[in-house]
ZAVEX-880322 format. One line per field, with one value per residue (C-alpha): residue number from 1; residue in one letter; chain; x, y, z. Coordinates in steps of 0.02 Angstrom, whole numbers, plus 50000, padded with zeros to 5 digits. Layout:
# residues N
resi [NUM:...]
resn [A:...]
chain [A:...]
u [X:...]
v [Y:...]
w [Z:...]
***
This chain:
# residues 525
resi [1:2:3:4:5:6:7:8:9:10:11:12:13:14:15:16:17:18:19:20:21:22:23:24:25:26:27:28:29:30:31:32:33:34:35:36:37:38:39:40:41:42:43:44:45:46:47:48:49:50:51:52:53:54:55:56:57:58:59:60:61:62:63:64:65:66:67:68:69:70:71:72:73:74:75:76:77:78:79:80:81:82:83:84:85:86:87:88:89:90:91:92:93:94:95:96:97:98:99:100:101:102:103:104:105:106:107:108:109:110:111:112:113:114:115:116:117:118:119:120:121:122:123:124:125:126:127:128:129:130:131:132:133:134:135:136:137:138:139:140:141:142:143:144:145:146:147:148:149:150:151:152:153:154:155:156:157:158:159:160:161:162:163:164:165:166:167:168:169:170:171:172:173:174:175:176:177:178:179:180:181:182:183:184:185:186:187:188:189:190:191:192:193:194:195:196:197:198:199:200:201:202:203:204:205:206:207:208:209:210:211:212:213:214:215:216:217:218:219:220:221:222:223:224:225:226:227:228:229:230:231:232:233:234:235:236:237:238:239:240:241:242:243:244:245:246:247:248:249:250:251:252:253:254:255:256:257:258:259:260:261:262:263:264:265:266:267:268:269:270:271:272:273:274:275:276:277:278:279:280:281:282:283:284:285:286:287:288:289:290:291:292:293:294:295:296:297:298:299:300:301:302:303:304:305:306:307:308:309:310:311:312:313:314:315:316:317:318:319:320:321:322:323:324:325:326:327:328:329:330:331:332:333:334:335:336:337:338:339:340:341:342:343:344:345:346:347:348:349:350:351:352:353:354:355:356:357:358:359:360:361:362:363:364:365:366:367:368:369:370:371:372:373:374:375:376:377:378:379:380:381:382:383:384:385:386:387:388:389:390:391:392:393:394:395:396:397:398:399:400:401:402:403:404:405:406:407:408:409:410:411:412:413:414:415:416:417:418:419:420:421:422:423:424:425:426:427:428:429:430:431:432:433:434:435:436:437:438:439:440:441:442:443:444:445:446:447:448:449:450:451:452:453:454:455:456:457:458:459:460:461:462:463:464:465:466:467:468:469:470:471:472:473:474:475:476:477:478:479:480:481:482:483:484:485:486:487:488:489:490:491:492:493:494:495:496:497:498:499:500:501:502:503:504:505:506:507:508:509:510:511:512:513:514:515:516:517:518:519:520:521:522:523:524:525]
resn [M:I:A:T:R:S:G:Q:I:D:A:A:R:A:A:L:V:R:G:D:L:D:V:T:R:K:L:A:A:A:L:V:T:E:A:P:N:G:A:E:G:H:F:L:L:G:I:A:E:S:G:L:G:R:V:H:A:G:I:E:H:L:V:R:A:V:S:L:D:P:Q:G:E:Y:R:A:H:L:A:R:L:Y:S:M:V:R:R:D:G:D:A:A:A:T:L:R:D:A:E:M:V:L:P:T:D:A:L:S:R:D:T:M:G:C:V:Y:A:R:L:G:N:H:A:A:A:M:V:H:F:A:E:A:A:R:L:Q:P:G:N:A:E:Y:R:Y:N:Q:A:V:T:L:N:F:L:G:R:A:D:E:A:D:A:A:L:E:A:L:I:A:L:E:P:D:H:A:R:A:H:H:L:L:A:R:L:R:K:H:S:V:K:S:N:H:V:E:R:L:G:L:T:L:A:R:T:N:V:A:R:D:R:L:L:L:G:Y:A:L:A:K:E:L:E:D:I:G:E:P:D:E:A:L:D:R:L:C:A:A:N:A:E:H:R:R:T:L:P:Y:T:F:A:R:D:A:A:A:F:D:A:I:E:A:G:W:P:A:I:A:S:A:P:A:S:A:P:P:S:D:A:P:I:F:I:I:G:M:P:R:T:G:T:T:L:V:D:R:I:L:S:S:H:A:E:V:E:S:A:G:E:L:Q:A:M:P:L:A:V:K:K:A:A:G:T:R:T:P:T:V:M:D:P:E:T:I:V:A:A:A:R:A:D:M:G:E:I:G:R:E:Y:L:L:R:A:S:H:H:R:R:N:P:A:L:R:F:T:D:K:F:P:G:N:F:H:Y:A:G:F:I:A:R:A:L:P:D:A:K:I:V:C:L:R:R:N:P:M:D:T:V:L:S:N:F:R:N:L:F:A:V:S:S:R:Y:Y:D:Y:S:Y:D:L:L:D:I:A:A:Y:Y:V:R:F:D:R:L:M:A:L:W:R:E:A:M:P:G:R:V:L:E:L:R:Y:E:D:L:I:A:D:Q:E:G:Q:T:R:R:L:L:A:H:C:G:L:D:W:S:D:D:C:L:A:F:H:A:N:A:A:P:V:S:T:P:S:A:A:Q:V:R:R:P:I:Y:A:D:S:V:A:R:W:K:R:H:A:E:V:L:A:P:V:Q:R:F:F:E:Q:H:G:I:A:T:G]
chain [A:A:A:A:A:A:A:A:A:A:A:A:A:A:A:A:A:A:A:A:A:A:A:A:A:A:A:A:A:A:A:A:A:A:A:A:A:A:A:A:A:A:A:A:A:A:A:A:A:A:A:A:A:A:A:A:A:A:A:A:A:A:A:A:A:A:A:A:A:A:A:A:A:A:A:A:A:A:A:A:A:A:A:A:A:A:A:A:A:A:A:A:A:A:A:A:A:A:A:A:A:A:A:A:A:A:A:A:A:A:A:A:A:A:A:A:A:A:A:A:A:A:A:A:A:A:A:A:A:A:A:A:A:A:A:A:A:A:A:A:A:A:A:A:A:A:A:A:A:A:A:A:A:A:A:A:A:A:A:A:A:A:A:A:A:A:A:A:A:A:A:A:A:A:A:A:A:A:A:A:A:A:A:A:A:A:A:A:A:A:A:A:A:A:A:A:A:A:A:A:A:A:A:A:A:A:A:A:A:A:A:A:A:A:A:A:A:A:A:A:A:A:A:A:A:A:A:A:A:A:A:A:A:A:A:A:A:A:A:A:A:A:A:A:A:A:A:A:A:A:A:A:A:A:A:A:A:A:A:A:A:A:A:A:A:A:A:A:A:A:A:A:A:A:A:A:A:A:A:A:A:A:A:A:A:A:A:A:A:A:A:A:A:A:A:A:A:A:A:A:A:A:A:A:A:A:A:A:A:A:A:A:A:A:A:A:A:A:A:A:A:A:A:A:A:A:A:A:A:A:A:A:A:A:A:A:A:A:A:A:A:A:A:A:A:A:A:A:A:A:A:A:A:A:A:A:A:A:A:A:A:A:A:A:A:A:A:A:A:A:A:A:A:A:A:A:A:A:A:A:A:A:A:A:A:A:A:A:A:A:A:A:A:A:A:A:A:A:A:A:A:A:A:A:A:A:A:A:A:A:A:A:A:A:A:A:A:A:A:A:A:A:A:A:A:A:A:A:A:A:A:A:A:A:A:A:A:A:A:A:A:A:A:A:A:A:A:A:A:A:A:A:A:A:A:A:A:A:A:A:A:A:A:A:A:A:A:A:A:A:A:A:A:A:A:A:A:A:A:A:A:A:A:A:A:A:A:A:A:A:A:A:A:A:A:A:A:A:A:A:A:A:A:A:A:A:A:A:A:A:A:A:A:A:A:A:A:A:A:A:A:A:A:A:A]
u [50000:50140:50232:50072:50045:50225:50196:50039:50136:50273:50142:50054:50220:50265:50097:50124:50295:50215:50085:49943:49841:49687:49786:49876:49710:49636:49785:49800:49614:49632:49779:49678:49533:49646:49752:49661:49807:49938:50018:50083:49910:49840:49989:49973:49785:49804:49928:49815:49658:49742:49816:49642:49577:49507:49630:49529:49508:49694:49729:49622:49721:49890:49843:49801:49966:50065:49971:50019:50199:50262:50401:50470:50406:50226:50242:50322:50176:50047:50126:50107:49922:49894:49975:49865:49709:49788:49808:49976:49987:49961:50086:50218:50190:50200:50363:50435:50391:50466:50630:50645:50650:50703:50649:50789:50712:50735:50549:50507:50651:50598:50420:50477:50571:50415:50309:50440:50446:50257:50272:50405:50549:50670:50824:50744:50683:50860:50925:50797:50809:50998:50981:50851:50966:51112:51013:50945:51056:50972:50804:50784:50640:50739:50882:50761:50686:50862:50906:50747:50784:50966:50900:50775:50918:51023:51151:51141:51308:51264:51092:51173:51287:51142:51036:51175:51200:51013:51009:51156:51052:50890:50924:50742:50694:50597:50579:50767:50798:50668:50743:50919:50866:50793:50943:51033:51048:51141:51264:51311:51463:51373:51196:51094:51000:51060:51028:50856:50809:50860:50769:50611:50616:50615:50476:50291:50236:50127:50183:50366:50346:50274:50418:50551:50470:50479:50658:50712:50622:50705:50880:50852:50800:50957:51074:50995:50866:50705:50601:50639:50612:50438:50398:50446:50344:50190:50200:50220:50078:49960:49989:49951:49804:49715:49710:49624:49435:49460:49354:49377:49194:49247:49364:49242:49109:49227:49267:49079:49044:49179:49119:48936:48980:49075:48924:48887:49071:49078:48928:48959:48988:49169:49180:49341:49448:49632:49750:49895:49969:50031:50083:49994:50085:49959:49943:49952:50090:50261:50242:50372:50286:50438:50551:50443:50436:50626:50637:50518:50590:50763:50696:50746:50565:50492:50501:50428:50303:50304:50152:50016:49848:49793:49670:49584:49569:49505:49371:49328:49307:49197:49089:49064:49041:49080:49128:49289:49382:49443:49375:49211:49054:48959:49101:49117:48929:48924:49082:49020:48893:49018:49098:49249:49335:49330:49406:49548:49580:49575:49696:49821:49811:49847:49986:50069:50130:50235:50320:50492:50494:50324:50400:50416:50284:50266:50230:50111:50155:50021:49980:49804:49754:49701:49535:49522:49572:49397:49400:49576:49525:49376:49454:49621:49592:49776:49846:49940:49907:50028:49976:50108:50059:50157:50134:49989:50081:50231:50113:50034:50201:50276:50128:50140:50328:50316:50261:50157:50094:50034:49911:49830:49672:49699:49829:49736:49718:49908:49932:49849:49893:49712:49654:49787:49732:49551:49606:49707:49557:49455:49602:49616:49429:49433:49578:49478:49337:49456:49529:49358:49286:49439:49535:49714:49701:49796:49963:49977:50161:50219:50356:50431:50437:50525:50657:50682:50683:50726:50756:50608:50485:50559:50532:50352:50330:50401:50298:50138:50183:50221:50406:50554:50684:50818:50966:50956:50801:50905:51020:50878:50986:51097:50948:50996:50820:50755:50655:50531:50461:50513:50599:50730:50876:50818:50794:50970:51031:51027:50890:50899:50793:50806:50621:50550:50458:50513:50349:50406:50529:50376:50256:50197:50151:50070:49971:49805:49832:49864:49704:49607:49670:49628:49451:49434:49510:49676:49824:49977:50104]
v [50000:50120:50080:50112:50278:50327:50291:50398:50541:50527:50527:50679:50771:50729:50794:50954:50979:50955:51085:50960:51022:50918:50756:50823:50862:50692:50597:50708:50692:50503:50516:50622:50499:50351:50438:50589:50620:50616:50788:50765:50729:50888:50988:50928:50949:51126:51173:51099:51184:51354:51333:51297:51459:51392:51482:51474:51286:51276:51370:51248:51099:51183:51234:51051:50996:51115:51056:50877:50913:51091:51083:51233:51185:51178:51341:51431:51391:51428:51601:51627:51584:51700:51842:51805:51837:51990:51907:51990:51965:51778:51774:51863:51748:51594:51656:51679:51500:51440:51524:51407:51252:51313:51214:51139:51151:51299:51326:51348:51468:51570:51567:51636:51773:51820:51834:51940:52052:52074:52124:52252:52166:52157:52125:51966:51919:51933:51793:51671:51724:51703:51530:51478:51535:51441:51281:51288:51402:51349:51421:51590:51647:51623:51722:51858:51876:51890:52027:52126:52127:52176:52327:52369:52365:52485:52353:52400:52326:52158:52166:52203:52051:51940:51996:51970:51794:51764:51828:51715:51572:51628:51759:51805:51833:51995:52043:52030:52144:52267:52275:52291:52442:52524:52494:52654:52788:52714:52801:52799:52695:52575:52518:52369:52451:52333:52177:52239:52273:52099:52018:52117:52071:51885:51874:51859:51845:51996:52025:52007:52130:52257:52237:52241:52391:52488:52434:52487:52654:52689:52656:52755:52902:52878:52887:53044:52976:53043:53044:52863:52818:52891:52808:52640:52676:52727:52567:52456:52540:52541:52356:52319:52439:52346:52191:52278:52287:52458:52614:52770:52756:52623:52743:52887:52787:52767:52953:52991:52877:52957:53133:53088:52991:53130:53203:53030:53003:53175:53137:52951:52895:52887:52790:52821:52860:52819:52960:52890:53012:52917:53021:52983:53032:53036:53097:53036:52907:52967:53141:53138:53032:52920:53073:53145:52976:52970:53147:53109:52939:53018:53103:53016:53007:52929:52763:52717:52575:52580:52579:52498:52432:52448:52592:52522:52353:52431:52524:52366:52268:52404:52402:52214:52204:52046:52135:52071:52237:52328:52496:52512:52618:52488:52478:52666:52688:52551:52610:52790:52733:52634:52676:52782:52742:52558:52594:52686:52541:52414:52519:52529:52342:52305:52435:52365:52211:52322:52423:52392:52511:52545:52688:52791:52877:52802:52852:52764:52816:52727:52866:52800:52846:53013:52924:52893:53063:53088:52919:52953:53121:53048:52881:52953:53133:53160:53087:53203:53203:53267:53271:53286:53395:53402:53493:53399:53374:53300:53194:53120:53086:53011:52894:52843:52810:52701:52520:52488:52318:52246:52126:52262:52333:52492:52552:52512:52699:52718:52646:52787:52973:53033:52903:52970:53148:53103:53020:53174:53288:53185:53177:53366:53385:53267:53362:53522:53439:53392:53567:53645:53517:53500:53665:53649:53462:53412:53494:53507:53508:53549:53437:53582:53691:53553:53539:53728:53759:53597:53671:53790:53658:53529:53649:53673:53484:53448:53586:53515:53343:53411:53368:53471:53523:53394:53421:53234:53268:53366:53216:53096:53015:52944:52853:52669:52601:52489:52567:52454:52574:52621:52774:52668:52733:52914:52939:52881:53037:53214:53330:53353:53447:53329:53284:53460:53513:53353:53355:53504:53389:53297:53443:53386:53211:53280:53416:53319:53305:53491:53529:53408:53498:53667:53607:53554:53710:53631:53749:53670:53811]
w [50000:50046:49884:49785:49873:49838:49653:49654:49735:49604:49465:49539:49557:49377:49315:49413:49334:49162:49206:49192:49339:49300:49315:49469:49551:49508:49577:49732:49770:49766:49885:50007:49998:50033:50166:50241:50357:50220:50206:50029:49959:50035:49974:49794:49796:49863:49727:49592:49659:49668:49495:49428:49502:49666:49779:49939:49920:49890:50051:50150:50087:50112:50290:50320:50242:50354:50508:50466:50414:50442:50314:50220:50048:50106:50201:50054:49940:50075:50094:49906:49911:50060:49962:49812:49916:50000:50170:50190:50378:50359:50216:50320:50470:50360:50285:50459:50498:50333:50377:50525:50414:50243:50091:49988:49814:49696:49662:49846:49874:49722:49788:49955:49863:49764:49922:50010:49856:49860:50041:49993:50084:49938:50046:50114:49939:49870:49982:49913:49731:49738:49812:49683:49542:49622:49641:49464:49358:49196:49248:49163:49274:49433:49358:49304:49478:49548:49422:49457:49643:49617:49522:49660:49785:49680:49628:49443:49389:49465:49386:49217:49232:49287:49139:49013:49081:49066:48886:48844:48910:48826:48689:48660:48843:48816:48998:49022:48872:48937:49111:49042:48941:49098:49212:49164:49031:48883:48768:48584:48630:48746:48704:48644:48500:48365:48469:48520:48339:48286:48432:48397:48213:48247:48377:48342:48525:48561:48740:48691:48548:48669:48793:48658:48575:48737:48767:48593:48607:48774:48712:48551:48660:48765:48615:48544:48422:48500:48339:48296:48479:48478:48311:48386:48541:48441:48340:48495:48589:48440:48412:48594:48605:48465:48576:48722:48745:48824:48807:48911:48964:49089:49180:49160:49253:49401:49404:49395:49543:49650:49613:49641:49799:49887:49981:50053:50098:50180:50290:50324:50504:50564:50727:50822:50669:50698:50747:50643:50517:50363:50213:50050:49890:49750:49571:49393:49371:49312:49382:49521:49653:49677:49691:49830:49915:49917:49984:50126:50169:50181:50339:50500:50558:50399:50309:50140:50136:49945:49831:49935:49882:50063:50040:49884:49972:50134:50035:49939:50101:50175:50018:50027:49838:49741:49580:49499:49505:49660:49603:49508:49523:49625:49752:49768:49796:49929:50018:50026:50157:50261:50428:50383:50548:50506:50336:50423:50542:50402:50300:50442:50473:50291:50283:50440:50346:50232:50368:50442:50591:50671:50771:50613:50509:50337:50159:50041:49864:49764:49638:49607:49784:49709:49679:49865:49935:50006:50093:50159:50232:50324:50375:50433:50490:50532:50372:50256:50070:49938:49756:49620:49472:49311:49146:49066:48901:48990:49095:48939:48856:49014:49038:48855:48869:49024:49019:49174:49234:49068:49148:49253:49177:49280:49154:48993:48962:48943:48768:48671:48682:48676:48802:48921:48885:48924:49085:49134:49108:49231:49353:49345:49375:49524:49601:49581:49680:49822:49820:49840:49960:50072:50063:50123:50150:49993:49953:49764:49722:49546:49480:49383:49540:49635:49499:49492:49681:49769:49941:49941:49885:50003:50148:50092:50080:50252:50332:50257:50325:50499:50489:50546:50420:50377:50260:50222:50119:49994:49972:49930:49795:49934:50010:50008:50027:49885:49742:49655:49525:49347:49423:49512:49409:49404:49591:49626:49536:49606:49543:49354:49228:49078:49084:49099:48939:48852:48756:48652:48560:48495:48475:48303:48358:48516:48425:48438:48626:48641:48543:48654:48810:48738:48704:48885:48962:49014:49002:48922:48931]
***
């Protein structure tokens, strides 16, 4: 019987390696039926269930597996499932337990690294990614995760070497090429333009073409070919945009719901709202939010918690809606009637799993929190809110030039210049509502002003946040903390003006955007 069961386990493991989850599930279910107290059967069934989209069922089986045999492999994968359903506290606790009895296989170590990365602990993630790559050096994905984290930690030369080794192993690895292009500003003497062009020409995979198109455009811009760079970018984005079922009406409906819901939010109950004073850095993406986060987190009394989904998820929980997206009109309408104090407490609980030193104040630099400024003000009365503003034309171009999370529907607007312009108009209108409804509550900081007068604007920023002056805030580029955004390379340089009025280099291509803004009363000068 034991020999038979061992054969079934081997067969289930083999099916899992092949990616045949249906067979894995069938074999694992038989194992659980025959041996309800067999940890391996529950583990394999949990992995199969989660892989087939039944994550909560997967968690149940993995919890059972861990209770029967608390080994590192089981705990690593349980932590991953917890993070998938946003149970970050449980994920962090499970990781701590896994550290006590570390798994010995590469997949589990890589899995632990991925969960640490989701929690924002990139130093801890690095240890596991490095070990996964050592155990299985032929696995390109493990090498890629290691390179990404080296970049986040500011170890650009090591990341460069890791990516070149990966590309030698797998020449068409599009994500590796894309990350390599973003590591630093390239020069005429040192770039990958020719290799990128050849790699792009031979791939027909849509996602790879998008990544390679962005990489090529970025390096062309670096070496002084801005017109060709934008042509490449327009082609890549247009190709991808045609695959999306996106219309701006979807985003407009969310903006409408927020604006219409403000009176209800303003008058909703707020039982014992927390007195904590986190600092929210909001705005359109690519407008200087990471720069401001680095300035603030260079202060001895502040740490950065990164870009959190904690407020959107707290609002979603308060709404109790079952809609598939975190933010949608139904959710906003339902949450507007919720207890704002409870939203504040839920936010802080979720944010706590991303903090390193609870004695410090913390920043949350998720730009999209501009949608939630009303909720933030009611749920956390002592929170500080800073909104980055940038020339609207530069904002459109910068959003168009940056590849956000491709699988996230939140950024579908970013592949078309006029879609971005329409989104900006509604962002601008929403900020006007917050300005009128909550005078003085949101500090609107112009990116261009910060570049022109770093010290003056930094003093204004610190005063708004209730922080004493610190010279360290002027040396933000010396901040050694990890950066996990596309601005990682830029914010490790002192203040520079290269990006101010960049749009004027492409005024002809952007002329329809400028006309659109003029029609909607948006000044572009």
